[in-house]
C-alpha positions as CSV (number, residue, x, y, z in Angstrom):
1,X,-14.6,-11.5,9.6
2,X,-13.6,-13.8,6.7
3,X,-10.5,-15.8,6.2
4,X,-9.4,-17.9,3.3
5,X,-8.2,-18.0,-0.3
6,X,-9.5,-15.4,-2.7
7,X,-8.5,-14.0,-6.0
8,X,-5.6,-11.6,-5.8
9,X,-7.1,-7.9,-5.7
10,X,-3.9,-5.9,-6.4
11,X,-3.8,-5.3,-10.5
12,X,-0.6,-4.4,-11.7
13,X,2.1,-5.1,-14.4
14,X,4.8,-6.4,-12.0
15,X,7.6,-5.5,-14.5
16,X,7.1,-1.9,-13.4
17,X,9.5,-3.2,-10.6
18,X,12.0,-4.7,-13.1
19,X,14.0,-1.9,-14.5
20,X,10.6,0.0,-15.1
21,X,9.6,-2.3,-17.7
22,X,6.0,-1.7,-18.6
23,X,3.9,-3.3,-21.3
24,X,0.7,-3.7,-19.8
25,X,0.7,-7.2,-18.8
26,X,-1.5,-8.0,-15.7
27,X,1.1,-10.5,-14.0
28,X,-1.5,-10.9,-11.0
29,X,-4.3,-12.2,-13.2
30,X,-5.3,-15.6,-12.2
31,X,-3.4,-15.6,-8.8
32,X,-5.1,-16.4,-5.4
33,X,-3.9,-15.0,-2.0
34,X,-4.9,-16.1,1.4
35,X,-7.1,-13.1,2.8
36,X,-8.0,-11.9,5.9
37,X,-11.4,-9.4,5.3
38,X,-12.9,-7.3,8.5
39,X,-16.0,-5.3,8.4
40,X,-15.8,-2.8,11.4
41,X,-18.3,0.0,12.1
42,X,-16.4,3.1,11.9
43,X,-17.7,4.4,15.2
44,X,-15.8,1.6,16.9
45,X,-12.6,2.9,15.5
46,X,-13.2,6.7,16.0
47,X,-12.1,8.8,18.7
48,X,-14.2,8.4,21.7
49,X,-16.5,6.3,19.7
50,X,-18.0,8.8,17.7
51,X,-17.5,10.0,14.0
52,X,-17.1,13.6,13.5
53,X,-19.8,15.3,11.8
54,X,-17.9,18.5,10.8
55,X,-14.5,19.0,9.3
56,X,-12.1,20.0,12.1
57,X,-8.8,19.1,10.4
58,X,-8.0,17.6,13.8
59,X,-5.6,14.7,13.6
60,X,-8.2,12.4,15.6
61,X,-10.4,12.7,12.5
62,X,-8.1,10.4,10.5
63,X,-7.3,6.7,11.0
64,X,-3.9,5.2,9.9
65,X,-3.3,1.6,9.3
66,X,-0.7,-0.7,8.3
67,X,0.0,-4.4,7.9
68,X,3.2,-6.6,9.1
69,X,4.2,-10.0,9.0
70,X,6.3,-11.7,11.9
71,X,7.8,-15.1,11.6
72,X,9.9,-17.1,14.4
73,X,13.1,-15.8,15.1
74,X,14.7,-19.4,15.1
75,X,13.2,-22.5,13.9
76,X,14.9,-26.0,14.1
77,X,13.7,-28.9,11.9
78,X,15.0,-32.2,13.6
79,X,14.9,-35.4,11.6
80,X,11.8,-36.7,13.6
81,X,8.9,-34.7,14.8
82,X,7.8,-31.4,14.1
83,X,9.5,-28.1,13.9
84,X,10.7,-26.3,17.2
85,X,10.7,-22.5,17.4
86,X,12.6,-20.5,19.9
87,X,13.0,-16.8,20.7
88,X,9.4,-15.3,20.0
89,X,8.6,-13.7,16.6
90,X,10.4,-11.1,14.5
91,X,8.6,-8.7,12.2
92,X,10.1,-9.2,8.7
93,X,8.0,-7.0,6.4
94,X,5.2,-4.3,6.4
95,X,2.9,-2.3,4.0
96,X,1.0,0.7,4.4
97,X,1.0,2.7,1.1
98,X,1.5,0.4,-1.9
99,X,4.7,1.0,-3.6
100,X,6.5,3.0,-0.9
101,X,8.7,-0.1,0.0
102,X,9.0,-1.1,-3.6
103,X,9.9,2.3,-5.5
104,X,10.7,4.7,-2.9
105,X,13.0,3.0,-0.3
106,X,16.1,1.9,-2.0
107,X,17.5,-1.6,-2.0
108,X,20.2,-0.8,0.8
109,X,17.4,0.3,3.0
110,X,14.7,-2.4,2.3
111,X,15.5,-4.5,5.3
112,X,15.6,-1.6,7.7
113,X,12.1,-0.7,6.4
114,X,10.8,-4.0,6.7
115,X,11.8,-4.3,10.4
116,X,11.0,-1.0,11.5
117,X,7.8,0.8,12.4
118,X,6.1,3.8,10.8
119,X,6.8,5.9,13.9
120,X,10.5,6.0,12.7
121,X,9.8,6.9,9.0
122,X,10.8,10.3,9.2
123,X,14.2,9.6,11.0
124,X,15.1,6.6,8.8
125,X,13.6,7.5,5.4
126,X,12.8,11.3,5.5
127,X,15.5,12.1,2.7
128,X,13.8,9.5,0.3
129,X,10.5,11.0,0.7
130,X,11.8,14.4,0.1
131,X,14.1,13.6,-3.0
132,X,12.9,10.2,-4.5
133,X,15.0,8.8,-7.0
134,X,12.0,7.3,-9.2
135,X,11.3,10.5,-10.9
136,X,14.7,10.4,-12.6
137,X,14.4,6.6,-13.5
138,X,11.0,7.4,-15.1
139,X,12.7,10.1,-17.2
140,X,15.6,8.1,-18.2
141,X,13.8,4.9,-18.9
142,X,10.6,5.7,-19.8
143,X,11.0,9.5,-21.2
144,X,8.6,10.6,-18.9
145,X,10.1,13.9,-18.6
146,X,9.3,14.0,-14.6
147,X,9.7,17.5,-12.9
148,X,12.8,17.9,-11.0
149,X,12.7,17.9,-7.2
150,X,12.1,21.4,-5.9
151,X,14.6,22.8,-3.8
152,X,12.8,22.5,-0.7
153,X,12.0,18.6,-1.4
154,X,8.9,16.9,-2.2
155,X,6.7,18.6,0.5
156,X,3.6,17.4,-1.3
157,X,4.6,13.7,-0.9
158,X,5.1,14.8,2.7
159,X,1.6,16.1,3.0
160,X,0.3,13.1,1.4
161,X,1.4,11.1,4.3
162,X,0.7,13.5,7.0
163,X,-3.0,14.4,6.4
164,X,-4.6,16.7,9.1
165,X,-1.3,17.4,10.7
166,X,-0.5,13.9,11.6
167,X,3.1,12.6,11.7
168,X,4.3,11.7,8.4
169,X,4.5,8.0,8.1
170,X,3.8,5.1,5.7
171,X,0.3,4.4,6.8
172,X,-2.9,4.0,4.8
173,X,-4.9,6.8,6.0
174,X,-8.8,7.5,5.8
175,X,-10.8,10.5,7.1
176,X,-13.7,9.3,9.1
177,X,-15.9,12.1,9.1
178,X,-19.8,11.4,8.3
179,X,-21.2,12.3,4.8
180,X,-18.5,11.0,2.7
181,X,-19.1,8.9,-0.3
182,X,-17.1,7.0,-3.1
183,X,-17.4,10.0,-5.1
184,X,-15.2,12.4,-2.7
185,X,-13.3,9.3,-1.0
186,X,-10.7,6.9,-2.4
187,X,-7.1,6.7,-2.5
188,X,-5.2,8.4,-0.7
189,X,-8.2,9.0,1.4
190,X,-8.6,5.3,2.2
191,X,-8.1,2.7,-0.5
192,X,-11.2,1.1,-2.3
193,X,-10.3,-2.4,-4.3
194,X,-10.9,-0.8,-7.6
195,X,-8.4,2.4,-7.1
196,X,-5.6,2.0,-9.7
197,X,-3.0,3.0,-7.0
198,X,-0.2,2.0,-9.1
199,X,-0.9,4.7,-11.8
200,X,-1.8,7.1,-9.0
201,X,1.6,6.6,-7.2
202,X,3.6,6.8,-10.4
203,X,1.8,9.9,-11.6
204,X,2.4,11.4,-8.1
205,X,6.2,10.4,-8.0
206,X,6.6,12.0,-11.6
207,X,5.3,15.4,-10.7
208,X,4.7,16.7,-14.1
209,X,1.1,16.9,-14.3
210,X,0.8,14.1,-16.9
211,X,-0.5,10.6,-16.1
212,X,1.9,7.6,-15.6
213,X,0.7,4.2,-15.7
214,X,1.4,0.5,-16.0
215,X,-1.1,-0.3,-18.4
216,X,-3.3,-2.4,-16.1
217,X,-6.5,-0.5,-15.0
218,X,-8.6,-3.2,-13.6
219,X,-8.7,-6.5,-11.7
220,X,-9.3,-9.7,-13.8
221,X,-12.6,-10.4,-11.7
222,X,-15.1,-8.0,-10.6
223,X,-15.4,-7.4,-6.9
224,X,-18.3,-8.0,-4.7
225,X,-20.4,-5.3,-3.0
226,X,-20.7,-7.4,0.3
227,X,-18.6,-9.6,2.5
228,X,-15.9,-10.9,1.5
229,X,-15.8,-8.2,-1.2
230,X,-12.6,-10.0,-2.9
231,X,-13.5,-12.1,-5.9
232,X,-13.8,-15.9,-5.7
233,X,-10.7,-17.7,-5.9
234,X,-9.4,-19.4,-9.1
235,X,-9.3,-23.2,-9.2
236,X,-6.4,-25.1,-8.6
237,X,-7.1,-27.8,-11.1
238,X,-9.1,-26.3,-14.1
239,X,-10.9,-28.8,-16.2
240,X,-10.9,-27.9,-19.8
């Protein structure tokens, strides 16, 4: 396990979230993030401690994970002494698939999304998954000519969020069957650091078969092949 500052590994033009302005500017270059990196044997996470050796299409063949952040419900900052916290902790954000919260969930429901859990995603946000608003915006703003939503909704998106018959939810999934390699594994089957998830998800949402992207295709620094995998953080006081 590693904990500490590293180079921000998520490469994206963040203007894609600002009225879909895309200019190919890598807005996360040169940024550091506090990172928690864990390397865990898959067998310790697999059902009954054993990886499946053949594709059974069973739900237990797929792992689902997400991250959440919690903060104290009440913080009092007296003039003397340290902060005093009351009432335990409250979840204030979560993330599974990148861009679900940012571009699929509308503004009016982002607070509900951030304090809820994946188990309630179908009940709370199923309508947005079946009929996301982004394709219409991509067509209107970028001229992407996205395909209209089918009469029965975007069941393809629901399928991506529910592999092997699992319950549809905003979870990052990975099939743990033995014998997989990077050649046949990658987002949305897990997520490698080099996966261009922004381009993938914009293309999926547009649903017209043509690639859509933000113009940023790689991280500003190369990743490592061993722990902690993320690139060395940038200096906070560069010397010319």
